[in-house]
Each structure stands twice: as C-alpha cells, then as structure tokens.
C-alpha positions in Angstrom: 266.4 188.1 133.3 269.5 188.2 131.0 270.8 185.4 132.1 266.9 183.1 131.9 266.4 184.1 128.4 270.2 183.3 127.5 268.5 179.8 128.6 265.5 180.4 126.8 266.8 181.4 123.9 269.7 178.5 124.3 266.9 175.5 124.6 264.6 176.9 122.2 267.3 176.0 119.4 268.2 173.1 121.2 264.4 171.7 120.6 264.5 172.8 117.0 267.9 170.9 116.2 266.2 168.2 118.3 263.5 168.2 115.4 265.4 169.1 112.8 267.1 166.2 113.6 264.7 163.8 114.3 262.9 164.6 110.8 266.5 164.4 109.4 266.4 160.7 110.5 263.0 159.9 109.6 263.6 161.4 105.6 267.3 159.1 105.8 264.9 156.2 107.9 261.7 156.5 104.6 264.3 156.3 102.0 266.6 153.8 103.7 262.8 152.0 103.7 262.1 152.8 99.8 265.0 152.0 98.5 265.3 148.4 100.4 261.7 147.8 98.8 262.6 149.1 94.9 266.2 146.2 95.7 263.4 144.2 96.4 261.3 145.2 93.5 263.8 144.8 91.0 265.3 142.0 91.9 262.0 140.2 91.7 261.8 141.7 88.8 265.2 140.3 87.1 263.9 136.7 88.5 260.9 137.0 86.5 262.8 137.7 83.5 265.2 134.3 84.1 261.7 131.9 84.8 260.2 133.3 81.6 263.6 133.4 79.7 264.2 129.4 80.5 260.3 128.4 79.9 260.4 130.4 76.4 263.4 129.0 75.1 262.5 125.1 77.1 259.6 124.9 74.0 257.4 124.2 76.8 254.3 127.0 76.3 255.1 126.5 72.3 251.5 123.9 72.0 250.1 125.6 75.6 246.9 127.3 75.4 245.2 128.7 78.9 241.4 128.2 78.6 238.6 126.5 80.0 235.5 124.4 77.7 232.5 126.4 77.1 229.8 124.7 76.1 227.6 125.6 73.2 224.3 128.0 74.0 222.9 128.1 70.5 220.4 130.8 72.5 223.5 133.1 72.8 225.0 132.3 69.5 221.6 133.8 67.3 221.3 137.1 70.2 224.7 137.5 68.7 223.9 136.5 65.2 221.3 139.4 65.0 222.8 142.5 67.1 224.4 144.0 64.3 220.4 143.5 63.5 219.7 146.3 66.8 222.9 148.3 66.9 221.6 149.5 63.2 218.4 150.4 64.0 220.1 152.3 67.2 222.1 154.2 64.9 219.6 154.9 62.6 218.3 156.3 65.4 220.6 158.0 67.2 222.7 159.4 64.8 220.3 161.9 62.9 218.7 162.4 67.2 222.0 163.5 67.8 222.6 165.8 64.8 218.9 167.1 65.4 220.2 168.1 69.0 222.9 170.0 67.8 221.3 171.4 65.7 218.7 172.8 68.6 220.7 174.3 70.5 222.8 176.3 68.2 219.7 177.6 66.9 218.3 178.1 70.4 221.8 180.0 71.0 220.8 182.9 68.9 218.6 184.4 71.5 219.6 182.4 74.6 222.5 183.1 76.8 222.5 180.1 78.9 222.5 177.8 75.5 224.8 180.2 74.2 227.1 179.7 76.8 226.3 175.7 76.7 227.1 175.4 73.1 230.3 177.3 73.2 231.9 175.5 76.2 231.2 172.2 74.6 233.1 173.2 71.9 236.2 173.6 73.3 238.3 173.5 76.3 237.7 175.9 79.4 241.5 175.9 79.7 244.1 177.0 77.5 245.2 173.7 76.6 248.2 175.8 74.1 247.2 174.5 71.2 246.5 176.8 67.9 243.7 178.0 66.8 244.0 177.6 62.8 241.6 177.8 60.0 240.7 173.9 61.2 239.9 174.8 63.9 237.7 177.2 64.3 235.8 175.5 61.6 235.3 172.4 64.0 234.4 174.7 66.6 231.7 176.0 64.9 230.6 172.7 64.8 231.5 169.8 66.5 233.6 170.2 69.9 236.5 171.4 68.4 238.8 168.4 67.6 238.2 164.9 65.5 238.1 162.0 68.9 240.9 159.3 67.6 240.0 156.6 69.7 236.6 156.8 68.8 236.9 156.9 65.5 238.5 153.8 65.4 236.0 152.7 66.9 233.3 153.4 64.8 235.7 152.3 61.9 236.3 148.3 63.7 232.4 148.0 64.1 231.8 149.2 60.5 234.8 147.2 59.1 233.8 144.2 61.6 230.0 144.7 60.4 230.9 144.5 56.8 233.2 141.8 57.1 230.4 139.8 58.3 228.0 140.4 55.6 230.7 139.9 53.0 231.6 136.5 54.0 227.5 135.2 55.1 225.8 137.1 51.7 228.9 136.9 49.2 228.8 132.7 48.8 225.3 134.0 46.9 226.9 135.7 44.8 227.4 132.0 42.5 223.7 131.1 43.2 222.9 134.0 41.5 225.0 133.7 38.9 224.5 130.7 38.1 220.3 131.5 38.8 220.6 133.4 35.2 221.9 130.1 33.2 218.8 127.6 35.0 215.5 128.2 33.7 213.0 129.6 36.2 213.8 129.4 40.4 212.4 126.0 41.6 215.2 123.6 42.1 215.2 119.5 42.8 217.3 118.7 45.4 217.8 115.5 47.5 216.9 117.2 50.8 215.4 120.7 52.3 218.9 122.3 53.2 220.4 121.9 50.1 222.7 124.8 49.5 225.9 124.8 48.1 228.5 123.8 51.3 226.7 120.3 51.4 226.5 117.6 49.6 222.3 117.4 47.8 222.1 114.1 45.9 219.7 113.6 43.0 220.1 110.2 40.4 220.4 110.7 36.8 217.6 108.2 36.3 215.4 111.1 38.6 216.1 113.6 37.0 215.8 112.1 33.3 211.9 111.5 34.4 211.0 114.5 35.7 213.3 115.8 32.7 210.6 114.0 30.6 207.3 114.5 32.1 208.4 118.7 32.4 208.9 118.1 28.8 205.4 116.9 28.0 204.0 119.7 29.8 206.2 122.3 28.2 208.3 122.8 31.0 212.5 123.8 31.0 214.8 122.3 32.7 218.0 122.2 33.6 220.6 119.8 35.4 223.7 121.8 37.7 226.0 119.9 39.7 229.1 121.2 42.6 231.8 120.3 43.7 234.9 122.3 45.8 239.0 121.9 44.9 241.5 123.5 43.9 242.4 125.2 40.5 246.3 125.9 39.7 247.3 128.0 37.6 251.3 130.5 37.7 252.6 127.8 40.3 249.3 129.4 42.2 247.4 127.2 44.4 243.8 128.6 45.2 240.2 126.4 46.8 237.3 126.2 44.3 234.2 126.0 43.3 233.9 124.2 40.3 229.3 124.4 39.1 228.8 121.6 36.5 226.5 123.5 33.8 224.4 120.9 31.8 224.3 120.9 27.8 225.7 124.0 28.2 226.6 126.7 24.9 230.3 127.8 23.9 232.5 127.0 24.3 232.9 125.2 27.8 231.6 122.8 25.5 233.3 118.9 25.8 233.4 117.1 23.3 234.3 114.0 25.6 237.6 113.1 23.9 239.5 113.2 27.0 239.3 114.3 29.9 242.9 116.3 29.1 242.5 120.5 28.2 238.7 120.7 29.0 237.2 124.2 28.4 236.2 126.1 31.3 235.3 129.7 32.4 236.8 131.4 35.3 235.8 134.3 37.8 238.0 137.1 36.5 238.8 137.9 39.8 241.2 134.8 39.7 244.1 137.1 37.1 244.2 134.4 34.4 243.2 135.0 31.3 241.3 133.8 28.0 243.8 130.8 26.5 246.0 130.5 29.3 246.4 126.3 30.5 245.3 125.4 34.7 244.4 122.3 36.4 241.4 121.6 38.4 241.9 119.0 41.0 245.2 118.1 38.8 243.1 117.3 35.5 244.6 120.3 32.7 242.0 122.4 31.9 242.2 125.3 29.2 240.5 129.5 29.7 237.6 129.8 27.6 236.2 132.9 28.7 236.1 134.7 31.6 232.9 135.4 34.2 232.1 137.4 36.6 230.6 137.4 40.1 230.9 133.9 40.5 233.4 133.8 43.1 232.8 132.9 47.1 235.6 134.1 49.7 238.3 132.1 48.8 236.6 130.2 46.0 237.4 130.7 43.1 234.6 130.2 40.4 234.8 127.9 37.6 231.8 126.8 35.4 232.6 123.8 33.4 230.3 121.1 31.8 228.6 118.5 33.7 229.6 116.1 32.0 233.0 116.3 31.9 232.6 117.5 35.7 231.5 113.3 36.7 233.8 111.8 34.2 237.2 114.0 34.8 236.9 114.6 38.6 233.7 112.9 40.1 235.6 109.7 38.1 232.0 108.3 37.2 230.1 109.3 34.0 226.9 109.0 36.0 227.5 110.6 39.2 224.1 112.3 40.2 223.5 115.6 39.8 223.2 118.7 42.6 220.0 120.1 41.1 218.4 120.4 38.2 216.1 123.6 37.8 212.5 123.6 36.7 210.7 126.6 34.9 207.3 126.3 36.9 205.8 126.9 40.5 206.7 124.9 43.8 203.5 123.2 43.2 203.7 121.9 39.7 207.1 121.0 40.5 205.8 118.7 43.6 204.0 117.1 41.8 205.9 116.7 38.2 208.3 114.8 41.6 205.3 112.7 43.2 204.8 111.2 39.7 208.6 110.8 38.3 209.1 109.4 41.7 208.8 105.7 41.1 211.5 104.3 42.4 211.1 106.1 45.9 214.3 108.4 45.9 214.5 110.8 48.9 214.3 114.1 47.3 211.9 117.6 47.5 211.5 120.6 45.8 212.7 123.7 47.1 212.1 127.5 45.6 215.3 128.9 44.7 215.1 131.7 47.8 214.7 128.3 50.4 218.8 127.6 48.9 219.7 130.8 49.4 218.2 131.2 52.3 219.8 128.5 53.3 222.9 129.3 52.0 222.8 132.4 54.3 221.8 130.3 57.7 224.8 128.5 57.2 227.7 131.2 57.0 225.7 133.9 59.4 226.2 130.7 61.9 229.3 130.3 61.2 230.4 133.5 61.5 227.6 136.5 61.8 228.2 136.1 66.0 232.5 136.6 66.4 232.2 139.8 63.8 229.3 141.5 65.7 231.1 140.5 68.9 233.8 142.4 67.3 231.4 145.7 66.4 229.9 145.2 70.3 234.2 145.0 71.6 234.5 148.4 69.1 231.2 149.6 70.7 232.8 149.5 74.1 236.3 151.0 72.9 234.5 154.3 72.3 232.3 154.1 75.0 235.5 153.3 77.3 237.6 155.7 75.4 235.1 158.8 75.9 234.4 158.3 80.0 238.1 158.2 80.0 238.5 161.2 77.7 236.2 163.0 79.6 237.2 162.1 83.2 240.8 163.8 81.7 238.5 167.0 80.7 236.7 167.3 84.3 240.2 166.7 85.9 241.9 169.6 83.5 239.2 171.7 83.8 238.3 171.1 87.8 239.0 174.6 88.2 237.5 176.2 86.0 234.0 174.5 86.7 235.0 175.0 90.4 234.5 178.1 90.2 231.4 178.6 87.8 230.0 176.1 90.2 230.4 178.2 93.2 229.6 181.8 91.5 226.3 180.3 91.0 225.3 178.0 88.7 224.0 174.6 88.3 225.1 171.3 87.7 222.6 170.7 85.0 224.3 173.6 83.5 227.7 171.4 83.4 226.4 168.6 83.1 224.3 169.4 79.6 227.4 171.2 78.5 229.4 168.1 78.4 226.4 165.7 77.6 226.8 167.8 74.4 230.8 167.2 74.1 229.8 164.5 74.0 227.2 164.6 70.7 229.3 166.9 69.0 232.0 164.1 69.2 230.1 161.2 69.1 229.0 163.1 65.4 232.5 163.9 64.7 233.5 159.9 65.6 230.7 158.6 63.2 231.5 160.7 60.4 235.4 160.2 60.0 235.4 155.9 61.2 232.6 155.3 58.8 234.3 157.9 55.8 237.7 155.8 56.9 235.7 152.6 56.8 234.5 153.7 53.7 237.8 153.6 52.1 239.7 150.3 53.7 237.1 148.3 53.5 237.4 147.3 50.5 241.7 146.9 51.1 240.3 143.4 52.7 240.0 141.4 49.1 244.1 141.5 49.3 243.0 138.8 52.4 241.2 136.7 50.5 240.5 135.9 47.0 236.1 136.1 45.9 235.9 138.7 49.1 234.2 141.9 47.7 233.4 143.6 51.7 232.2 146.8 51.8 230.6 149.7 53.8 226.3 150.2 53.1 223.4 151.5 54.6 223.7 148.4 58.1 227.5 148.9 58.8 227.1 152.9 58.5 224.2 152.7 60.9 226.4 151.0 63.1 228.7 152.4 62.9 226.5 155.1 63.9 225.7 153.6 67.2 229.4 153.1 68.0 230.1 156.4 68.0 226.9 158.4 68.9 225.8 155.7 72.2 229.3 155.1 72.7 230.8 158.9 73.2 227.6 160.5 74.8 227.3 157.8 77.4 230.3 157.6 77.8 229.9 161.6 78.7 227.5 160.9 80.6 229.0 158.2 82.8 231.5 160.8 84.5 228.7 163.6 84.8 226.5 161.7 87.2 227.5 163.1 89.6 230.4 165.8 88.8 231.0 166.9 92.4 233.2 164.0 93.0 235.5 165.4 90.5 234.9 169.0 90.8 234.7 170.1 94.3 234.2 173.8 95.1 235.1 174.3 98.8 238.5 172.9 97.4 239.0 174.6 94.4 238.8 177.7 94.5 240.2 178.4 97.7 
C-alpha cells in the first residue's frame, strides 16, 4: 500500500516537474521570439534612419513637394467663405443654451435629489483624482466642471483668432477707402468699370473728368478726383510696401508746387512710425513727411497721401496720367446723366456708389482669405470635439468601476448620460469663456507681424469661439455616452 502511494507521489511530482519544465520552455521560447522580433524592428529603424540621413543630406527633397492638383470649385469656396457666419449663429444660440441648461439643472437640484446627483457628479470625478481641492477648485466645482479644459480652450482661442484675422484681412483694406472717402465730396464715384476697387486698375482720362467736372459745376455739384498707386516707402533703412493716395487739389501741408520731384510733401499713416520732418523715399523718389494721418493703412500697406499731380508727374512719369476715380456730390442717377452728357468720345466708364466700391474690395479679399481662415476655424472646432471626446473616453475608463457599481445598483443609463452631457456643457462654457478671453488678449498681437493690421475680437469672433467651445464639447461628450455599457461593463467590474 505504501509502495503504491509512493509511486503515485513520484508520478505526481514528475508530472508537475514536466509541466513546469514545459512552461519554462514556453516562456523561454516566447522570450527568444520577442527578442528576435525586437532586434529585427530595431535594425529596421536603424536602416530607416540611415536612409533618411542620406536622402536629406543629398538635397533631393529640398525642392520636392508631395501633393496633387485639385481643380478650383467655386461652390466649395462660397460655402467656406460663409462658414463663419453659420458658426457665429450657432455659437450665439448654443452658448446661451448651455448657460441656461446649467442654470436650470442647478435650480432644479434644490428640490430634486436625482437632479442634484447629476449636478454634483458632473462637477467632479467619481474616483479620487488626487488633486488638491482649494478655493479656486471649489469655486469651479460650484459653477462648472471643476477645472479648465485646456485643449478645448485652445480650440476656442484658435477659432476666435482665425476668424479675427479673416475679418481683418477682409475688412481692413476698406479703412483707407473710408478715410479718403471723408476727403471726397459725396459718395458717388466715376470709375472705369463696375468692379473698380483699390486692388484693380481703373483709369478715367483727364479729358473726360474735365468735362464731367465742368458739367457738374454748372449744376452746382462738387467733384474731386483721386489716383492710387502701389509701391514702396523707405525710411530709416527699412522698406515697406505702400498704398499711395493721390488727391486732387489737396490743401496744405501737402500742396505740391510742381518745381521738382525732390522732397515732395506727403502725409504718412501714423502706424509707420515716421515723424513730421523725416525724409523718406517713395519708389526711390525723395519725399518729406509734412504730417501724419490715421486709418489709411491696409494690411502690409503703409498709407501715404500725396498731391495727385506730383504722383502723376513724379511716380507715373506722365503729367496727364488718368485718375483712378472722381467723386461727385450727387445721387447715382444724376451722376449717370452727367457722365452720359460728358462722354462724347464714348470712353469706357461708369458711375457706381461708394458702397459698391467697398463691396468690390471686400469681395476680393473675402474670396482670397476667408475660405482658408474659415477652414482653420472648422479645424479648431474639430480639435475641441476630438479633445473632449478623448477626455470623456479617458474619464469613463477611470471611473468605470464606480459607474459600473451605480448601474448595477439600478441607476439608469439615462442618468449616467445626463451627468456626462451636463459635464460636457459645463466644460464647453468654461472653454468658451477662457478661450475667447485669451483670444481677446492675444489677437491684437498679430499687429506685430504685419504693418497696418488691426485684428481684434468682436461679436462674430466671440460667437464663433462659443460655437467651437460649446458644440465641440457637448458633441464630443455625446459621442462617448451613446453606448456607455461598451466601456462600463457592470457584470465584469462589479465582481
């Protein structure tokens, strides 16, 4: 009997040893396999690094670009051009709704225990996050979600900033138009074609303008002509691009005496940093700063006002060079009647309103810039949405045991969704406030990058930021709580 037991014991020990040896062999085999794989991958990286070094060092990629041609689509351009308008409306609606929703929940929480639970849980982690709860954190928990969503706030900042830049690039060039418009009688312009604006050539001959001026004078209608040019202004060793505004019959101090093209008196926009009496050059022609003006600079264009005769004779090298436009102090129909009577030679010319002239300018800049800046605003909204979606996913994983216990104890999925959606609304409000505040403070700094740039956050920029913050945060949260039991598994995490 004893011998049989001993034999069984020995057999059991041998089996255990064999199993243990097999396990050791398996571990050793897996370890060796992993080591071989690790070595192969490592050699692959070394080979890739060597190849990259050779390619970069050879200069083959210096002028190479990876891309493909895409045909222009005006429909896509038009949609993107007006995206900021849609985002502005969305933000103007979503931000107040988020505020109202938070407020209603907090008021209702005073008399409803389930609502109080939703409000309390949406302002803090269910599990201890290890962070110190100071006065600021207590205040954030009492109002929003207990913290500042950094990435979402950055998305709001980017959305407001890019919209502000787009607005400035679109509307900024109208400042000089409005500024010289104050020097012109009336708001009706005689120009070469309907699409006339500062960034396009428009020429009206002096003979036609003389005839229009004479007929207008007979009707007691005041006129004044203006020319414009694009060039350079050089001072203190720096050269910048400039917008020249040639004014007919200017008053002192820039009245040109036509004696020579030396030291022509001009007005320079104060943003250029010149002082009265400074000697400058306009397209290498010497000039003297006779006074300072304001609001006549556009983006990367220093505004300069000069006598139109000096501009024609000294810069355009033709004393009879046509004017850019003539302003008439009358209504549109009368202006057209005067042009029809004066234009005996059939010169191509028309009469438009100052508003049409400004709209032409805005349309030009809008189509050039708005699609790009609005695309960036959409990207910033996507950043906010993805960041909040990722944060929500991480939070659900961190708190899945706590949520699993609550769901297992009978709490509904709707209760859980309401909690996390409210958290998303609170984060969205906080991101909107912080992001637009940062945008308001930092957007004017873009003036350091371009002369004549005055980007700032206004109503549209602020509401676009609100759209990015609130909609991005709420929808980012909603994506993750549609099917919460995929992450929160009560049967698994309550064992």
